[in-house]
N, C-alpha and C positions, 0 to 999 in steps of 0.2 A: 783689930786691924783687918782681919780677913773680911769681917762683915762690912766694913767701910768700902773695901775694894769691890765687893759684890754689888754694892748699891750704886756705884758710879755709872755703870751702863744704863741703869734705869733712869737716873737723873738726866743723863745726856739725851735719852730717848724722849723724855718728857719735854726737854728744852726744844728739841727739833719739832715735835708735834706742836708746841706752842708757837714757834716761829711761823708755821704754816698759816696761821690766822692773820698775820700782818701783810702777807703777799696779796697784791691786787689781782683780780681775775683779768685775763687777757682782753684787750679791747676788741669789740666786734669789728670786722673788716668793713671798709667803706663801700657803699654802693658804687659800682663802676658804670660809666657811661661812655658812649662812643659817638662819633659823627659819621654820617653816611655821604657818599659821593652824589653829585648831580647825575641823573640818569635820563632825563627827558630833553632830548635835543631834536629839533626839527630836521628832516632830511635836507642835506645841503649838497654842495658841489663835491667833487672827488677829493680824496685825501691828498694833502701835500706830501711830497717825498721826504721832507725834513724829519730828522730825529731831534726831539726836544728833551732837554734835561730840566728838572725842577729842583732848584736849590733848597736847602733847609731854610725856612723863613727866619729872618731876624726878628727879635722881639725883646722887650725889656724882661728882666728876670721875674717880675711879678706875674707875667703871662706865660713865660716859658717854664711851666710847671704842670704837674698832674692835677692841681687843685682847680676848682671851678670858681671863677672870679665873679664878684658882684660889686656894685658901686652904689652908694647912697649920696655921695657928693662928688663933683668933678675931680677933686683933688685926693680922693680916698678910694682905696681898693680893699676889699675884704674877700672872704671865701665862704662858700656853703659848707656846713659841717657834715661829717659822715658821708661824704661823696667825693668822687674823683673821676677824672678822665682815665681811660685805659692806658695812656702813655702821656709823655710831655705834649702839651698842646701843639707846639711847633712841629713835632714829628707826625702828629695826626693830620695837621693841615697839609703838610707835604704829601703824605700818602694819599689823602683824599683828593688833592689836586691832580695827582697822577692818575688815580682811578677815574676822575671826571674827564680828563683828556682822553683816556682810553674809551670811555663810553661815548664820547662825541664822534669818534671815528674820523677825525679831521687830520690826523697826523700818521706818518708811517710807523713811528714808534715813540714812546715817551717813557722816561724812567728817572731815577734820582741822579743828582749830580754826583760824579765819581763812579758811576756804574760802568757797564760794559758796552754801552751804545757809542756809536760814532757821532759825537755831539757836534752840531753846528750852531745851535742857538740854546741859550740858557734862560729860563724864567727865574728871576731873582725876586722873591716876595719879601715883604716886610709886614708883620702883623702888628698893627698899631692899636687896635681895640678888639677885645673879644670878652665882653663882660655883660652880665645882666644888670640893668640900670633901674633902680627904684627912684621914681620921681617924687613920691609922696610917702607919708607915714604909713599908709595902708594900701592894699591892692597889689596885684601881680606886677612884676617888672617887665620891661621890654629889653631885647638884646641889641647891643651896639657892636657891630663888627665893621672894622675897616682894614682892608688889605691893599697895600700899595705894591704894584708889580712893575718890574722892568724886564724888557726883552733885550738880551745882550748877545751879539754875534761873536762867535769864536773863530779864530784865535785872536782877532784884533781887539776884542772887548769893546766893540762899537755899540753904543746905545741905539737900538732901533725904535723902541717905543716905551712909553711909561704911562701908567694910569692908576688911579685909585678906585677901588670897588667897595661899595658899602652895602651892609645888610641891617635891617631893622625889623624885628618881629615881636609883637606883644605875646606874652604868655597868657593862656586861657585862664589859668588859676595860679594861685600862689602856693603851688605844690611842686616839689622838685622834679617829678616826672613830667609835669606840664611845662615847667621852665626849661628843662633840657630838650623837650620836643620842639619848643619855640627856637632854641638855639640851633638845632639841626635844620629846621626849616629856613631860618635866616642864612645859615651857612650854605645850604644847597643853592640858594639864589645867587650868592656870591660866586660859588664854584662854577655855576652855569654861565654867568656873565664872563668870567675869566676864560672859559673854554669855548665861548660861543662862536668864535670865528677868527681867522687870521687872513691878512692880505699878504701875498707873496709875489715877487717879480722874477723875471728871467734875466740871468746874466750869462755872458759867454763862458762856456766851460773852459777850464784850464787845459791848454794843449789843443784847443780846437775841438771840433766834432760835436756841435750842438750847444745847448744851453742847460743850465742847472737852476733850480728854484732857490730863491733867497727871501727870507722873511722881510717884510716891510713894516707891518704894524698889526696890532690886535684890535678888533672891534670892541667897543666898550660894553655891549649888551644893554638890555632895557631900551629906553628911549633913544640911546645913542646908536642902536642898530645891532643886529646879530643875524647870523646865517647868510653870508654873502652868496649871491646866486648868479651874478652877471659877469661878463667879460669886462675887465678894467679898461678904461681909456685915459689918455693923457693929453693935455694941451701943449702948446708950444713952450710954455714955461716949465713944463715937467710936473705940473699939478695932476694928481691922479683922481679919477672919479669912478664910482661903482655904485651898485645897489645891493640892498639886503632885504630879505623877505620879511623880517620882523623888525620892530622898532618904530620910533616916531611917537607923536603925542595923540594920534587919533584914537578915539574910543569906539570906533566902528568895528574894530577887530580885537580879538581876545589878547593878542600879543603885539598890538600896533600893526598898522597896515604896510609897514616897510619904510625904508629911508633911502635917499641918495646921499652917499657920503663923499667927502672930499679929503684927500690927503696931500699935504704940502711937503715936498721933499726938502729936507734941511740941507 
């Protein structure tokens, strides 16, 4: 009886050692990737006095994740293995939009919705596409990015402007590092277009004593125009005209030779 009792601890020890062989080794952590803000903005007019808030983008659950999306068919989404964004994609897009507006030096201040700024205008984004698209059975993908934005004036919640921004960039190679680099390049183009310029007007200040600036619209960037440089004029019907240093379809200049834009007051 005593011999049996002395053997039990040894049996238990052997059992524990044997159990160790059925445990799986911990999985390797995924490679983490981030997006960068737009940084190259041409010199423009003075900064507006408004403070802008950027809301957290709306997105379907398949995009509102840390996983990096890919698509092989229009109705299917999948994800790259062993890789992830550093945060949920919607949070990264919000942060990089704020950074891009800061880099443009076009506004007095910009921050997240719900922050400490005295907010007059909110940028409300909706992330509709942000995936690497494989069009064929072989070869590297290209990125499809679509960001719809609205400018909303507070506290009335008046819609001032709305526009869709698109980015498309092919990956140089079918390797994850090259694929993410293409994503970042496409994203920077979208962020630059969103922050490329705004048109604002003057309205009488409450209580008298001058005027205060009020947002009217955001220029679309690219061929639609960016970096407004002139004084705005209005005709008798209230239609507003102005010029921008970049944009247009001319190939004589690196970023287009400029545009004359027209805004119709609703």
